[in-house]
C-alpha positions as CSV (number, residue, x, y, z in Angstrom):
1,M,-5.0,-65.9,-28.4
2,T,-4.3,-62.8,-26.4
3,G,-1.8,-60.3,-27.6
4,H,0.1,-60.0,-24.3
5,I,3.9,-60.0,-24.4
6,R,5.9,-61.9,-21.8
7,I,8.8,-59.6,-20.9
8,V,11.5,-61.5,-19.1
9,N,13.8,-59.2,-17.0
10,D,15.3,-62.0,-14.9
11,P,17.0,-64.9,-16.7
12,L,15.6,-67.3,-14.0
13,D,12.2,-66.6,-15.5
14,L,13.3,-68.6,-18.5
15,V,13.2,-71.9,-16.5
16,P,9.5,-72.4,-16.7
17,L,9.4,-71.4,-20.3
18,L,12.3,-73.8,-21.2
19,I,10.7,-76.7,-19.3
20,T,7.4,-76.1,-21.0
21,F,8.8,-76.0,-24.5
22,N,11.3,-78.8,-24.0
23,D,8.5,-81.3,-23.3
24,S,6.3,-82.0,-26.4
25,D,3.2,-82.7,-24.3
26,F,3.6,-79.5,-22.3
27,K,4.1,-77.6,-25.5
28,Q,1.0,-79.1,-27.0
29,M,-1.1,-78.3,-23.9
30,Y,0.3,-74.7,-24.0
31,V,-0.9,-74.4,-27.6
32,L,-4.3,-75.8,-26.7
33,L,-4.6,-73.3,-23.8
34,S,-3.6,-70.5,-26.1
35,K,-6.8,-71.2,-28.2
36,N,-9.4,-72.1,-25.6
37,W,-10.2,-71.9,-21.9
38,M,-9.9,-75.5,-20.7
39,T,-10.3,-77.4,-17.4
40,E,-7.9,-79.8,-16.0
41,K,-10.4,-82.6,-16.7
42,E,-10.7,-81.5,-20.4
43,L,-6.9,-81.5,-20.8
44,S,-6.7,-85.0,-19.1
45,E,-8.9,-86.4,-21.9
46,G,-5.9,-86.1,-24.2
47,Y,-3.0,-86.4,-21.8
48,D,-2.0,-88.4,-18.7
49,E,-3.6,-86.8,-15.6
50,S,-0.3,-86.5,-13.7
51,K,1.4,-84.8,-16.8
52,V,-1.5,-82.3,-16.9
53,K,-1.0,-81.5,-13.2
54,D,2.7,-81.1,-13.7
55,C,2.2,-78.9,-16.8
56,L,-0.3,-76.6,-15.0
57,A,1.9,-76.4,-12.0
58,I,4.9,-75.1,-14.0
59,L,2.7,-72.8,-16.1
60,K,1.2,-71.3,-12.9
61,K,4.7,-71.0,-11.3
62,G,5.9,-69.1,-14.4
63,N,2.8,-66.9,-14.5
64,L,2.1,-68.2,-17.9
65,V,-1.6,-69.1,-17.5
66,E,-4.7,-67.3,-16.3
67,E,-7.4,-69.1,-14.3
68,Q,-11.0,-68.5,-13.6
69,W,-14.0,-70.5,-12.3
70,R,-16.2,-72.1,-14.9
71,M,-19.9,-71.8,-14.2
72,P,-21.2,-75.3,-13.7
73,K,-24.3,-76.9,-15.1
74,P,-27.0,-77.4,-12.5
75,G,-26.0,-80.1,-10.0
76,E,-22.3,-80.0,-10.9
77,K,-19.4,-78.5,-9.0
78,P,-17.6,-75.5,-10.3
79,S,-14.2,-76.1,-11.8
80,K,-11.2,-74.0,-12.6
81,E,-10.4,-73.4,-16.3
82,Y,-7.1,-72.1,-17.7
83,K,-5.9,-70.1,-20.7
84,T,-2.4,-69.0,-21.6
85,T,-1.6,-65.4,-20.8
86,Y,1.1,-64.6,-23.4
87,S,1.4,-65.0,-27.2
88,K,4.7,-63.1,-27.6
89,F,8.1,-63.1,-25.8
90,R,10.7,-60.4,-25.2
91,A,13.9,-60.9,-23.2
92,N,15.4,-57.9,-21.5
93,F,18.3,-59.1,-19.3
94,Q,22.0,-59.7,-19.2
95,C,23.8,-62.5,-17.5
96,T,27.1,-64.4,-17.6
97,M,27.4,-67.3,-20.0
98,E,28.0,-69.5,-17.0
99,D,24.7,-68.5,-15.4
100,L,22.9,-68.9,-18.7
101,G,24.5,-72.4,-19.1
102,D,23.2,-73.3,-15.5
103,I,19.7,-72.1,-16.4
104,I,19.5,-74.1,-19.6
105,N,21.0,-77.1,-17.9
106,I,18.6,-77.0,-15.0
107,S,15.7,-76.6,-17.4
108,I,16.3,-79.4,-19.8
109,S,18.6,-81.9,-18.0
110,A,17.7,-85.3,-16.7
111,D,21.1,-85.7,-15.1
112,E,21.2,-87.9,-12.1
113,S,23.7,-85.7,-10.2
114,L,21.3,-82.8,-10.6
115,R,18.5,-85.0,-9.2
116,N,20.7,-85.8,-6.2
117,L,21.4,-82.1,-5.6
118,V,17.6,-81.4,-5.8
119,D,17.0,-84.0,-3.1
120,E,19.8,-82.6,-0.9
121,V,18.6,-79.0,-1.3
122,E,15.0,-80.1,-0.5
123,K,16.2,-81.8,2.7
124,D,18.1,-78.7,3.8
125,V,15.1,-76.4,3.2
126,R,12.9,-78.8,5.3
127,A,15.6,-78.6,8.0
128,G,15.4,-74.8,8.0
129,N,18.4,-73.8,5.8
130,T,16.6,-71.6,3.3
131,S,19.3,-69.1,2.4
132,V,20.2,-69.3,-1.3
133,N,23.8,-68.1,-0.6
134,D,24.3,-70.6,2.2
135,L,23.0,-73.5,0.1
136,A,25.2,-72.4,-2.8
137,R,28.3,-72.3,-0.6
138,K,27.4,-75.7,0.9
139,Y,27.1,-77.4,-2.5
140,E,29.8,-75.3,-4.2
141,V,27.5,-74.1,-6.9
142,S,26.3,-70.7,-8.0
143,P,23.3,-69.0,-6.3
144,V,21.7,-68.9,-9.8
145,L,21.8,-72.7,-9.9
146,I,20.1,-73.0,-6.5
147,K,17.4,-70.4,-7.5
148,G,17.0,-72.2,-10.9
149,L,16.4,-75.5,-9.1
150,A,13.7,-73.9,-7.0
151,K,12.0,-72.5,-10.2
152,R,12.0,-76.0,-11.7
153,L,10.5,-77.8,-8.7
154,P,6.8,-77.6,-8.1
155,I,7.2,-77.6,-4.3
156,L,9.8,-74.8,-4.0
157,D,10.0,-71.2,-4.9
158,V,12.3,-68.2,-4.4
159,K,11.3,-65.4,-2.0
160,G,14.0,-62.7,-1.7
161,Q,17.3,-64.5,-1.0
162,G,15.6,-67.6,0.4
163,L,13.7,-70.7,-0.7
164,V,10.2,-71.5,0.5
165,F,7.8,-74.3,0.0
166,V,4.9,-73.6,-2.3
167,E,1.5,-74.0,-0.6
168,N,-1.1,-76.0,-2.5
169,K,-4.1,-73.6,-2.2
170,G,-6.9,-76.1,-2.6
171,E,-6.1,-77.0,-6.1
């Protein structure tokens, strides 16, 4: 395991960490990746393929894994392999308890009302309303909650004060 320290300066960066460590399979995959470079196929030998894809997506989004190309055996295609980047954690931020509550709720909740909000926000972003503040006003929630939802979803991310769709770069 590398000795890198994950320094979190923005409380929203907790979302991928909390999602990873709140799911026992994601946590076990994180531990495996902390010990060895592994391909998606190798991880899929022990876990459901869709779960592996979801785990790698959230780890990539949180910048928690490194990736590199594995040299193939003759006649095989090259494949990406992954390894966790950090072995230690340090938090260096201050936020309101309300914002912290929103971040934790977003990260670990399976609440149906939250799922409905996610669907509505996704529709708005597809329709061109990408402003975090406009979305927060529309749904009467905090901007932190809107940004946290984007951090949780594999298809959305935060860029400045707006939400954008994440492109799948040939993964």
